[in-house]
DRENMARMAR-680380 format. One line per 2 residues: number of its first residue (from 0); for each residue x, y, z of C-alpha. Coordinates in pm, 1 decimal. Last residue first. Layout:
REM DRENMARMAR-680380
NUM = X,Y,Z | ...
This chain:
REM DRENMARMAR-680380
255 = 11203.9,-6593.3,-2855.2 | 11471.7,-6460.5,-3087.4
253 = 11650.8,-6800.1,-3084.0 | 11336.2,-6976.2,-3200.7
251 = 11294.6,-6737.1,-3487.5 | 11644.6,-6815.3,-3615.2
249 = 11594.3,-7190.2,-3579.4 | 11277.4,-7177.2,-3787.3
247 = 11446.5,-6962.4,-4050.9 | 11729.5,-7216.2,-4083.9
245 = 11483.9,-7506.3,-4113.1 | 11290.4,-7328.0,-4384.2
243 = 11610.7,-7256.8,-4575.4 | 11715.3,-7623.9,-4563.2
241 = 11369.6,-7737.7,-4667.2 | 11378.5,-7507.5,-4969.6
239 = 11728.8,-7623.0,-5069.0 | 11611.7,-7984.1,-5089.0
237 = 11729.7,-8238.9,-4833.8 | 11972.5,-8510.4,-4962.5
235 = 11839.0,-8868.1,-4962.5 | 11736.7,-8890.7,-5326.1
233 = 11640.8,-9255.3,-5373.2 | 11731.5,-9395.4,-5713.3
231 = 11484.2,-9653.1,-5839.5 | 11277.6,-9413.0,-6050.0
229 = 11592.5,-9291.9,-6225.4 | 11672.5,-9648.4,-6329.9
227 = 11326.6,-9696.1,-6481.6 | 11331.9,-9356.1,-6650.3
225 = 11655.4,-9430.3,-6837.6 | 11995.7,-9313.5,-6720.9
223 = 12234.1,-9169.3,-6979.9 | 12592.9,-9171.4,-6862.9
221 = 12848.5,-8895.2,-6910.1 | 13172.7,-9080.8,-6982.9
219 = 13461.8,-9059.6,-6742.4 | 13799.7,-8961.3,-6894.1
217 = 14070.8,-9207.6,-6783.0 | 13987.9,-9443.4,-7072.4
215 = 14070.0,-9148.6,-7299.3 | 14445.2,-9174.0,-7248.1
213 = 14537.3,-8898.7,-7495.3 | 14482.3,-8623.6,-7237.6
211 = 14760.0,-8749.7,-7004.6 | 14627.8,-8749.1,-6648.1
209 = 14723.5,-9108.4,-6562.2 | 14561.4,-9330.0,-6299.3
207 = 14591.0,-9634.7,-6520.9 | 14847.4,-9771.2,-6766.4
205 = 15149.1,-9800.4,-6540.9 | 15444.3,-9577.8,-6455.7
203 = 15656.1,-9686.8,-6752.9 | 15594.1,-9840.1,-7096.9
201 = 15271.6,-9639.1,-7109.7 | 15444.2,-9330.8,-7246.9
199 = 15537.6,-9521.2,-7561.9 | 15178.3,-9635.4,-7615.5
197 = 15007.2,-9331.9,-7763.4 | 15069.9,-9384.2,-8135.1
195 = 14701.0,-9355.1,-8239.2 | 14502.8,-9667.7,-8324.9
193 = 14356.4,-9676.3,-7972.8 | 14134.1,-9373.8,-8027.4
191 = 13923.4,-9458.7,-7719.2 | 13588.1,-9465.0,-7899.2
189 = 13717.7,-9632.3,-8216.8 | 13932.4,-9898.6,-8049.4
187 = 13646.7,-9973.1,-7808.6 | 13404.2,-10001.4,-8101.2
185 = 13630.3,-10248.9,-8281.0 | 13671.5,-10458.3,-7965.1
183 = 13294.8,-10477.3,-7898.6 | 13217.0,-10306.5,-7570.9
181 = 12962.1,-10054.3,-7694.5 | 12886.6,-9857.4,-7380.3
179 = 12585.2,-9665.4,-7248.4 | 12290.5,-9906.2,-7252.3
177 = 12494.2,-10215.6,-7165.3 | 12667.9,-10026.5,-6884.2
175 = 12335.9,-9917.1,-6733.7 | 12209.6,-10276.0,-6744.5
173 = 12528.6,-10390.8,-6568.9 | 12468.2,-10128.2,-6298.8
171 = 12121.7,-10280.2,-6263.7 | 12281.8,-10613.6,-6179.1
169 = 12498.2,-10443.2,-5913.7 | 12179.9,-10323.8,-5746.6
167 = 12013.3,-9983.9,-5722.7 | 11787.5,-9810.5,-5469.3
165 = 12070.8,-9670.7,-5261.3 | 12379.7,-9618.4,-5472.0
163 = 12611.5,-9918.8,-5499.0 | 12887.1,-9937.1,-5235.9
161 = 12842.7,-10302.3,-5136.7 | 13171.7,-10400.4,-5304.2
159 = 13039.9,-10255.6,-5631.2 | 13098.6,-10582.9,-5814.8
157 = 13015.7,-10560.8,-6183.0 | 12999.2,-10853.3,-6424.3
155 = 12978.7,-10841.7,-6801.6 | 12964.2,-11173.3,-6988.4
153 = 12986.2,-11309.2,-7340.2 | 13118.7,-10977.3,-7466.7
151 = 13004.7,-10902.2,-7824.1 | 13260.9,-10947.2,-8100.2
149 = 13286.9,-11326.6,-8102.3 | 13590.3,-11474.7,-8282.1
147 = 13783.0,-11542.5,-7962.9 | 13535.2,-11537.2,-7674.6
145 = 13519.2,-11239.5,-7443.0 | 13462.0,-11181.9,-7071.8
143 = 13433.7,-10838.2,-6909.7 | 13485.0,-10791.5,-6535.7
141 = 13436.7,-10453.3,-6368.9 | 13538.5,-10396.9,-6006.5
139 = 13359.9,-10110.8,-5834.6 | 13397.1,-9809.8,-5611.2
137 = 13168.3,-9545.1,-5463.1 | 12864.1,-9643.6,-5666.5
135 = 12613.6,-9472.2,-5896.6 | 12780.1,-9139.3,-5823.2
133 = 12818.6,-9060.7,-6193.8 | 13196.7,-9040.9,-6141.6
131 = 13188.6,-9389.9,-5989.4 | 13004.7,-9540.6,-6285.5
129 = 13220.8,-9355.1,-6539.0 | 13546.9,-9455.4,-6369.4
127 = 13443.3,-9822.1,-6374.6 | 13335.8,-9816.8,-6739.9
125 = 13656.0,-9649.1,-6856.4 | 13869.0,-9895.3,-6654.5
123 = 13677.8,-10186.1,-6810.5 | 13733.2,-10032.4,-7154.9
121 = 14108.7,-10008.9,-7097.0 | 14118.1,-10372.7,-6990.3
119 = 13917.3,-10471.0,-7298.0 | 14156.7,-10282.0,-7526.2
117 = 14465.4,-10455.7,-7381.9 | 14381.6,-10819.6,-7317.7
115 = 14105.2,-10754.0,-7569.9 | 14357.4,-10793.1,-7851.3
113 = 14280.0,-10559.0,-8142.0 | 14456.6,-10293.1,-7934.8
111 = 14805.5,-10437.5,-8005.9 | 14969.1,-10668.8,-7756.0
109 = 15346.6,-10687.9,-7694.6 | 15320.7,-10523.8,-7355.0
107 = 14960.1,-10525.5,-7239.3 | 14973.7,-10843.5,-7031.3
105 = 14767.6,-11151.0,-7103.4 | 14432.4,-11260.4,-6969.2
103 = 14276.9,-11207.9,-6629.2 | 14342.9,-10960.1,-6351.6
101 = 14225.7,-10941.1,-5991.8 | 14229.2,-10609.9,-5809.5
99 = 14432.1,-10468.3,-5520.5 | 14763.8,-10647.4,-5570.9
97 = 14905.9,-10386.2,-5806.2 | 14629.7,-10215.8,-5999.2
95 = 14740.8,-10227.1,-6363.0 | 15091.4,-10212.3,-6511.5
93 = 15251.5,-10366.0,-6202.5 | 15009.0,-10657.6,-6224.9
91 = 15102.0,-10741.3,-6585.0 | 15474.5,-10689.2,-6543.5
89 = 15572.4,-10877.5,-6864.4 | 15367.8,-11178.1,-6973.5
87 = 15305.4,-11085.0,-7335.4 | 15663.7,-10975.8,-7400.1
85 = 15772.7,-11253.6,-7634.0 | 15628.7,-11598.8,-7703.6
83 = 15257.5,-11643.0,-7767.1 | 15220.0,-11822.5,-8100.2
81 = 15529.5,-12043.4,-8104.9 | 15526.0,-12077.3,-7725.0
79 = 15183.4,-12247.6,-7742.2 | 14950.3,-12165.0,-8026.4
77 = 14892.1,-12192.1,-8398.1 | 14614.0,-12424.6,-8520.3
75 = 14310.9,-12248.9,-8372.7 | 14066.3,-12206.3,-8659.1
73 = 13689.3,-12158.5,-8635.8 | 13733.9,-11854.4,-8402.7
71 = 13428.3,-11987.7,-8213.9 | 13627.4,-12292.8,-8098.2
69 = 13317.0,-12446.4,-7942.1 | 13066.9,-12182.5,-7830.7
67 = 12770.0,-12365.3,-7679.9 | 12451.1,-12179.4,-7588.4
65 = 12223.7,-12338.6,-7328.8 | 11856.2,-12298.5,-7419.6
63 = 11780.5,-12672.6,-7421.5 | 11917.4,-12709.3,-7068.5
61 = 12246.4,-12736.8,-6882.2 | 12332.6,-12678.8,-6515.7
59 = 12115.7,-12967.5,-6394.6 | 12299.1,-13197.7,-6638.2
57 = 12621.7,-13176.4,-6439.2 | 12912.8,-13040.5,-6648.3
55 = 13172.5,-13305.8,-6737.3 | 12978.8,-13540.2,-6965.2
53 = 12795.8,-13259.7,-7143.2 | 13123.7,-13073.5,-7195.2
51 = 13292.4,-13380.1,-7346.7 | 13006.3,-13432.8,-7593.8
49 = 13017.2,-13062.8,-7689.0 | 13392.8,-13088.4,-7743.0
47 = 13353.0,-13384.0,-7980.3 | 13070.8,-13238.2,-8190.4
45 = 13223.3,-12890.5,-8216.6 | 13564.6,-13029.2,-8311.0
43 = 13420.0,-13262.8,-8574.3 | 13222.8,-12978.3,-8732.9
41 = 13527.8,-12750.2,-8725.8 | 13725.5,-13004.3,-8929.0
39 = 14042.9,-13178.0,-8807.4 | 14331.3,-13186.5,-9058.4
37 = 14489.3,-12869.5,-8922.0 | 14549.7,-13020.6,-8578.6
35 = 14379.7,-12848.0,-8287.0 | 14411.8,-12571.3,-8030.3
33 = 14112.1,-12548.7,-7799.4 | 13868.8,-12268.9,-7720.5
31 = 13572.9,-12385.5,-7511.5 | 13279.8,-12160.6,-7420.9
29 = 12965.3,-12261.5,-7231.5 | 12668.3,-12027.7,-7192.1
27 = 12362.0,-12032.2,-6969.6 | 12088.6,-11770.7,-6942.0
25 = 11836.3,-11846.9,-6671.0 | 11481.8,-11711.5,-6691.3
23 = 11288.4,-11649.9,-6369.2 | 11364.9,-11275.2,-6353.8
21 = 11694.2,-11244.3,-6543.4 | 11927.6,-11508.5,-6406.5
19 = 12287.3,-11568.7,-6502.9 | 12489.6,-11881.4,-6573.9
17 = 12834.4,-11871.3,-6728.2 | 13093.7,-12125.5,-6831.4
15 = 13440.4,-12048.7,-6959.2 | 13712.8,-12270.6,-7098.3
13 = 14061.3,-12210.7,-7228.6 | 14311.4,-12414.6,-7425.3
11 = 14672.4,-12378.1,-7530.2 | 14859.6,-12713.2,-7514.4
9 = 14710.2,-12917.3,-7803.2 | 14437.6,-13183.4,-7785.7
7 = 14265.7,-13177.6,-8123.3 | 14442.3,-13484.4,-8264.5
5 = 14444.5,-13647.9,-7921.0 | 14065.0,-13639.8,-7920.2
3 = 14061.4,-13811.4,-8259.3 | 14283.5,-14094.7,-8135.4
1 = 14071.2,-14142.6,-7821.6 | 13758.7,-14181.5,-8036.3
């Protein structure tokens, strides 16, 4: 009913839809997080939001395998200025990449590492530096999407800007990331030591491109590549033996 919808309709809300293809199988997900009144049950919220989603999203983009995440945190009663006031919006672009790269979510200031606005951004930087350092691409933009109350990322997207190593694709870079990184918030906090008091330095001069040893997201990880990935990589550099043979050939030619 209209009355019920108004009971769950509060200012903070976010939506995310995703469709990806693996071979001929499509994986579709729809996420809606919506503030609601305390008297409304999770079952009612899920039912109502799912009905709205199915009316808004064309049927051709939904199927029986579509996963729906409707208020996955199970409780979203505090929000708006009361829940998010303070320093969360301070100098978000200045703290990251300036105008070069896009940014989603809240700023770092005022956020502890349990919030993926901060820990997820650090993890994305760690992933990007590791891919480039391993010479799998020359540059890349890493996008990680989370749902409140869901530990595993709902989506990982990598754009190498057409710089991916010959023989690989951006989708295969995602496979490499999934095999080498645990991107759950708790695992990120553990691997990057984000519980330590390291944040005072980060109040100035940005959060990335630093050489301070405690900022572990700036230390590339050595990646393990499985046999399938290794078989796809084309080695274009000549071997040392061929280089020596060519040098000897040239030397003999000059003597003649």
